[in-house]
C-alpha positions, 0 to 999 in steps of 0.5 A, spaced: 566 460 523 559 464 524 562 468 530 566 472 525 560 475 521 557 480 526 564 483 526 564 485 519 565 492 518 558 493 514 552 489 512 554 487 505 560 484 508 557 481 513 551 478 509 556 476 504 560 472 509 554 469 511 552 467 504 558 463 503 557 459 510 550 457 507 553 455 501 558 451 504 554 447 509 549 446 503 554 444 498 550 450 493 554 453 487 549 459 488 547 463 493 543 470 494 540 475 499 535 479 496 533 485 501 526 488 500 523 495 502 516 492 505 512 498 504 513 499 497 514 491 495 521 492 491 528 489 492 533 494 495 539 490 494 542 483 491 548 480 494 550 474 491 556 469 491 557 469 483 555 475 480 557 474 473 553 477 468 546 476 471 540 480 469 540 487 472 536 488 479 531 493 476 529 489 470 529 482 474 526 485 481 518 485 479 518 478 476 522 475 482 517 478 487 511 477 483 512 470 480 518 468 482 520 463 488 522 469 493 515 472 492 512 466 494 516 465 500 515 472 502 507 471 501 507 464 505 512 466 510 515 459 510 522 456 507 521 451 501 525 446 497 525 445 490 527 438 488 527 439 480 527 446 478 524 443 471 518 441 474 516 447 478 514 454 475 516 458 481 523 458 479 525 464 474 531 462 470 536 468 470 540 470 464 547 470 465 547 464 471 548 457 470 542 453 469 540 450 476 536 444 477 534 445 485 533 450 490 532 452 497 529 459 499 528 462 506 524 468 508 527 473 513 522 476 517 523 481 523 517 480 527 511 481 522 516 485 518 519 482 511 526 484 510 528 479 504 529 472 502 535 467 502 536 463 496 541 457 495 541 453 488 545 448 485 545 445 478 544 438 481 537 436 482 535 433 489 540 437 492 537 439 499 534 435 504 530 437 510 536 438 514 539 443 509 532 447 510 533 447 518 540 449 517 538 455 512 532 457 517 538 458 523 542 462 518 536 466 516 535 467 523 542 469 524 542 474 518 536 478 521 540 479 527 546 481 523 541 486 520 538 488 526 546 489 529 547 494 523 540 497 523 538 495 516 533 501 514 531 503 521 529 496 522 529 497 530 524 502 531 521 505 537 514 502 539 511 509 538 514 509 531 511 502 529 504 504 532 504 510 528 506 506 521 501 501 522 495 506 524 497 511 518 498 505 513 490 504 513 489 511 510 495 513 507 500 511 501 506 507 502 510 513 499 507 518 504 508 514 510 516 513 508 516 521 507 513 522 514 518 516 517 524 521 515 521 526 520 519 523 527 516 530 529 511 530 523 510 523 524 508 523 531 504 530 530 500 526 525 497 522 531 496 527 536 488 530 536 488 536 531 483 540 527 485 542 521 482 545 514 482 540 509 478 539 502 474 532 503 471 528 497 465 524 499 463 518 495 457 513 495 455 507 490 448 507 488 444 501 486 448 495 489 442 494 494 438 491 488 443 485 488 439 481 493 441 474 490 449 476 491 452 473 498 456 478 502 463 475 499 460 475 492 458 483 493 465 484 496 469 481 490 465 483 484 463 490 486 465 493 493 472 491 492 474 493 485 470 500 487 475 501 493 481 499 490 480 504 484 478 509 489 484 508 494 489 508 488 487 515 485 487 518 492 493 515 494 496 517 487 494 524 489 497 524 496 490 524 500 488 520 505 483 514 504 477 513 509 473 507 508 466 508 511 462 502 509 462 497 503 459 502 499 462 509 501 468 513 502 471 519 504 478 522 501 481 527 506 486 532 502 490 536 508 492 530 512 497 529 515 499 536 513 495 542 509 498 544 503 496 549 498 493 545 493 489 541 497 482 543 493 485 542 486 488 535 488 481 533 491 477 536 485 482 532 480 481 526 485 473 527 484 473 527 476 478 521 476 474 517 481 468 519 477 471 516 470 474 510 474 467 508 476 464 509 469 469 504 466 467 499 472 459 501 471 460 498 464 463 492 466 458 491 472 452 492 467 455 487 462 456 482 467 451 483 472 445 486 469 445 492 474 446 499 473 451 501 479 452 509 479 456 514 484 454 520 487 459 525 490 460 531 494 466 536 495 467 541 500 473 545 504 472 546 512 474 544 519 476 536 519 478 533 526 482 527 527 484 523 533 486 516 535 481 512 539 484 505 542 484 500 547 488 494 549 488 491 543 486 496 537 487 503 535 484 507 529 483 514 527 477 517 528 475 523 523 469 528 524 468 535 523 464 540 519 467 538 513 465 531 514 458 533 515 458 537 509 461 533 504 456 527 506 450 532 505 453 534 498 453 527 496 446 525 499 444 531 494 447 529 488 444 525 483 446 519 480 453 520 477 454 527 479 459 530 483 457 537 487 462 542 490 461 547 495 462 554 494 468 553 500 472 549 495 472 555 490 475 559 494 481 555 495 483 553 488 484 556 481 477 554 478 479 555 471 482 548 471 475 545 472 468 546 469 463 548 474 456 549 473 452 553 478 446 549 481 440 552 486 443 554 493 442 549 498 442 549 506 448 544 508 446 544 516 440 545 519 438 553 520 444 555 515 442 559 510 442 556 503 449 556 500 452 556 492 453 549 490 456 547 483 456 541 479 463 538 477 463 537 470 466 530 468 473 531 465 472 526 459 
């Protein structure tokens, strides 16, 4: 019976047949495959035995992955049985589906990559046993083999592509990585040693050294974690690379993996948005912790060198160059809650979009003549 599954002409037909077998061997009245996009954490497709008038996928997807049983088994990476749905909050009732009382869910993984969830349900409580769980685990493993056979969403990736995706995911937004994955040559080029012109934002928190009564864990949870989370989201939204330098500072590169005409504009937008985000966090920190934590930043355009350093077990991108040094220097020169912009940035963008106040020229490197710099006025 199961041997006919792999012979199906397409993945949907194959998984539908496998779902029918799973329902038969467990005496289930309802079954569903949810296939996900692991990078974006969204459901790509739903295959079900009895569609009926079930809630549309675009409406149901978010709560299912965030609060539902499917999301739970993906996060814990293990199968589970719910004996009585009325006593378990992980089951989210689906409008249009008959009232269910018991459920069984099993995650689908290819290596460490989540592919989806197989869920079975029935109106009778206590329907499933440990034997049911073992049977469904075997069928889930077979489902992954079927997905590999049909090459679901590029599941079978060459080793160098897997390496590139894992390396870049530490710095780039999932959307940017997916775009790169569609162009193999650009993806491989991103990891080659290279020197490019980029606009960098260097930001640093000031004042956390006064929090001497906090443990490292508390500091990360209350201050540096939210700080990096907010800054990363802004930089990724504006298609920049986010580099954590230490617990209190970061660098955002606009121009990697490929320079664009508006790199400088997006960098200045990111600097303004980050300044506004830290202002909001600052108020919360003052109220909750009684300490004034501020940000200082520097923005410059220049040469950025990027390359990979790796050993037998780990690999990381290394960032260096004049742009890194100058952005750090500008950040050091900035006062609390101030963003200083180098003159090189003005040559790369339409300055009329931003308010820039001239400051006294400064030397950005030993022996260099003083260069014009400006204060970026807050957008608020």
